[in-house]
C-alpha atoms as one frame of an Amber mdcrd trajectory, in Angstrom:
protein
  98.878 111.803 131.333 100.562 110.067 128.307 104.225 111.131 127.329 104.237
 112.803 123.958 106.486 111.384 121.184 108.584 113.618 119.115 106.223 113.046
 116.291 103.404 114.468 118.512 105.606 117.428 119.473 106.521 118.006 115.620
 102.844 118.147 114.720 102.379 120.519 117.789 105.306 122.734 116.790 104.359
 122.721 112.948 101.956 125.716 113.064 104.448 127.815 115.068 107.243 127.046
 112.661 105.232 127.885 109.677 104.338 131.542 111.419 108.148 131.907 112.042
 109.026 130.885 108.566 106.617 133.330 107.225 108.157 136.165 109.302 111.619
 135.407 108.084 110.461 135.419 104.460 108.760 138.667 105.068 111.891 140.209
 106.686 114.232 138.961 103.967 112.029 139.940 100.996 110.738 143.310 102.396
 112.864 145.342 100.311 111.295 143.750  97.276 107.752 143.626  98.317 105.753
 146.403  96.709 102.384 146.787  98.185  99.641 149.159  97.030 100.246 151.172
 100.000 104.001 151.543  99.109 102.845 152.424  95.531 100.544 155.228  97.037
 103.581 156.541  99.064 105.861 156.682  96.187 103.116 158.427  93.740 102.434
 160.945  96.725 106.410 161.916  96.968 106.316 162.396  93.164 106.060 166.216
  92.529 105.003 165.526  88.891 101.568 163.933  90.084  99.113 165.851  92.027
  96.246 163.396  91.849  96.221 159.547  91.415  94.187 156.459  92.266  95.549
 153.195  93.564  93.068 150.465  93.135  92.126 146.849  93.640  89.328 144.840
  92.988  87.149 143.489  95.884  85.607 139.948  95.759  81.962 140.076  95.007
  81.215 138.371  98.314  81.748 142.028 100.069  78.311 142.773  98.500  76.882
 139.990 101.071  77.674 142.427 104.168  73.735 142.173 104.664  74.208 138.600
 104.801  77.226 138.656 107.133  75.701 140.999 109.550  72.334 138.898 109.595
  74.527 135.608 110.139  76.406 137.076 113.085  73.120 138.540 114.876  71.479
 135.209 114.088  74.547 133.383 115.589  74.125 135.499 118.802  70.699 135.106
 119.368  70.690 131.271 118.762  73.616 130.886 121.217  72.735 133.509 124.167
  68.686 133.537 123.734  67.738 130.153 122.158  64.199 130.242 123.828  63.674
 133.882 123.440  60.386 135.084 121.628  62.545 135.832 118.562  63.642 132.290
 118.104  60.911 131.226 115.979  61.658 133.721 113.164  65.421 134.035 113.216
  65.706 131.379 110.818  63.167 132.569 108.356  64.309 136.085 108.643  67.663
 135.042 107.969  66.768 132.884 104.724  64.779 135.947 103.618  67.941 138.313
 103.770  70.234 135.621 102.099  67.981 135.086  99.285  67.260 138.731  98.560
  70.962 139.450  99.155  71.681 136.737  96.554  69.175 137.671  94.010  70.100
 141.329  94.094  74.031 140.495  93.731  73.719 137.699  91.244  71.458 139.393
  88.830  72.847 142.845  89.328  69.445 144.418  90.010  69.591 148.327  89.478
  67.029 150.497  91.304  64.404 150.448  88.199  64.211 146.786  88.450  63.850
 146.696  92.210  61.055 149.177  92.359  59.179 147.174  89.475  59.732 143.848
  91.558  58.415 145.655  94.738  55.154 147.014  92.942  54.630 143.671  91.284
  54.849 141.951  94.700  52.501 144.607  96.267  49.973 144.291  93.457  50.197
 140.306  93.852  49.259 140.858  97.540  46.528 143.095  97.026  45.109 140.934
  94.488  45.298 138.068  96.984  43.799 140.175  99.741  41.030 141.249  97.546
  39.860 137.548  96.617  40.411 136.723 100.373  43.451 134.206  99.350  46.200
 136.109 101.305  46.192 134.491 104.504  45.743 130.855 103.097  48.665 131.708
 100.961  50.770 133.001 103.839  49.949 130.052 105.952  51.935 127.975 103.358
  55.001 129.502 105.016  53.694 129.236 108.245  55.624 126.089 109.240  58.651
 127.125 107.418  61.361 127.018 109.951  64.902 125.341 108.732  66.856 124.212
 111.765  70.221 126.092 111.677  72.066 126.395 115.042  74.584 129.132 116.373
  77.539 127.391 114.891  75.989 127.176 111.578  75.126 130.842 111.320  78.685
 131.585 112.542  80.416 129.367 110.119  78.543 130.980 107.222  79.174 134.583
 108.099  82.855 133.645 108.688  83.106 131.938 105.377  82.218 135.203 103.561
  84.301 137.311 105.922  87.164 134.855 104.761  86.537 135.548 101.227  86.455
 139.342 101.492  89.751 139.301 103.611  91.552 137.181 101.165  90.450 139.640
  98.384  92.053 142.469 100.531  95.067 140.482 100.918  95.346 139.660  97.468
  94.823 143.540  96.567  97.972 144.262  98.498 100.096 142.737  95.549  97.519
 142.919  92.536  96.324 146.459  91.757  96.361 149.317  89.321  97.632 152.823
  89.773  95.755 155.507  87.774  97.641 158.999  87.101  97.417 161.712  84.742
  99.872 160.059  82.244  99.867 156.460  82.411  98.181 153.223  83.850 100.407
 150.966  85.920  98.997 147.516  86.256 100.842 145.646  89.085 100.830 141.977
  89.596 102.486 139.997  92.361 104.530 140.821  95.375 107.588 142.076  93.560
 108.493 144.677  91.139 106.875 143.328  88.079 104.330 145.442  86.386 103.050
 146.974  83.284 102.992 150.838  82.238 100.341 151.885  79.531 100.319 155.481
  78.194  96.952 157.628  78.668  96.319 157.552  74.996  95.890 153.563  75.130
  93.303 153.277  77.723  90.088 154.832  78.775  88.322 154.574  82.241  84.615
 154.886  83.036  82.584 154.267  86.172  79.884 151.937  86.405  77.338 152.455
  89.559  73.969 150.876  87.804  74.007 148.187  90.603  71.777 149.194  93.494
  73.358 147.063  96.099  76.786 147.903  95.063  75.818 151.770  95.672  74.017
 151.266  98.432  77.004 149.786 100.153  79.222 152.339  98.817  80.690 150.427
  96.077  80.940 150.471  92.391  82.763 149.386  89.238  85.886 151.124  87.477
  86.046 149.824  84.080  89.426 150.139  82.073  89.187 149.745  78.427  92.137
 149.349  76.141  93.062 150.765  72.640  94.327 147.135  71.784  90.619 145.543
  71.112  92.079 142.285  71.524  92.719 143.045  75.243  89.604 142.477  77.632
  88.438 145.066  79.815  89.599 145.349  83.328  86.790 145.512  85.800  87.594
 146.648  89.303  85.115 146.368  92.249  86.073 149.386  94.298  85.010 150.929
  97.649  84.306 154.698  98.300  83.121 154.975  94.576  82.119 158.515  95.294
  85.621 159.644  96.262  87.071 157.526  93.486  84.833 159.107  91.064  85.794
 162.714  92.073  89.456 161.717  91.869  89.126 160.176  88.504  87.573 163.305
  87.060  90.452 165.318  88.157  92.875 162.813  86.777  91.059 162.813  83.374
  90.844 166.509  83.189  94.331 167.481  83.699  97.831 166.634  82.385 100.647
 166.235  85.097 102.940 169.156  84.595 106.688 168.456  84.421 108.200 169.690
  87.741 111.685 171.269  87.868 113.617 171.918  90.859 114.911 175.482  91.406
 118.226 176.148  89.726 117.848 173.529  87.259 117.549 174.080  83.597 114.727
 172.520  81.583
C-alpha cells in the first residue's frame, strides 16, 4: 500500500474539518439563530396571541412525490428483480407517471380540466375502437421501452428529494408569521424581520390546483395595501389545518393581556 502524502491526508480530512467548522459556527451563533420553530415557541408563550400561523414555502418539487415514489420503486425492481415479469413495463410505467405528474404540476390542472381531459381521451379510445384502429394505435407504443437502470431511477428520485430538503432547510430561516395583529416576514438566520400591521395586508387561500390539494398542499397568498409590492405566494402543507387557523385569525382581534395586580 502506498504511503499517503500530507496532501492526500489533507484532502481526506477536509470533509470532516468542514463538518466541525459548521458545528462550531452553530454553537457560537446559536443565540442569534432564529428559526421558525423558535418563532413558534415565542408566539406560543405570548399571552396576547391565541392563534397564529408560522409558514414557509415548499419548493414546487414537493408536488413530484408520485414521481419520487415511482422512481424509488422502479430502482428497487430494477436492482433486485431485473429479470422479473414486471421488468418490461417498469420503464414505460415510470415515464407515464412522470409525464402526467409534470403536466399536472406545470400547468396547474384543476379538477374540472382533469375530468375534461379524461373524458376526451375516453371518447378518443371509443372512436378508435369503433373504427377498429385501437390496437394498431396501441401497437405504436409496444416497443417503447427506454433503457434506464436502477442507478438512473435512484438518482432521479434523490434529485427531487434533495430539492425538497433544501426548501425545508431554507424554510427554517425564511418564513412568515401571521397573527391577529401583524404579519412578520422573516428573512435570514439572524434577527432581521419586517412587521406589517394587519390593515396593510390581506390573506387568501388558493386550493384550485388538483395535485396540490390531492397531496395535502395549497397556496396561501398574501397581498399588500401597497400595490407596488408583489403578492407573496406560499406553497404550504396541511392546507386544511392552515385554513382553519387562518379563519380564526381573520375573525378575531388579539385581546391585550394584563397580569393580575397590574393597572391597565
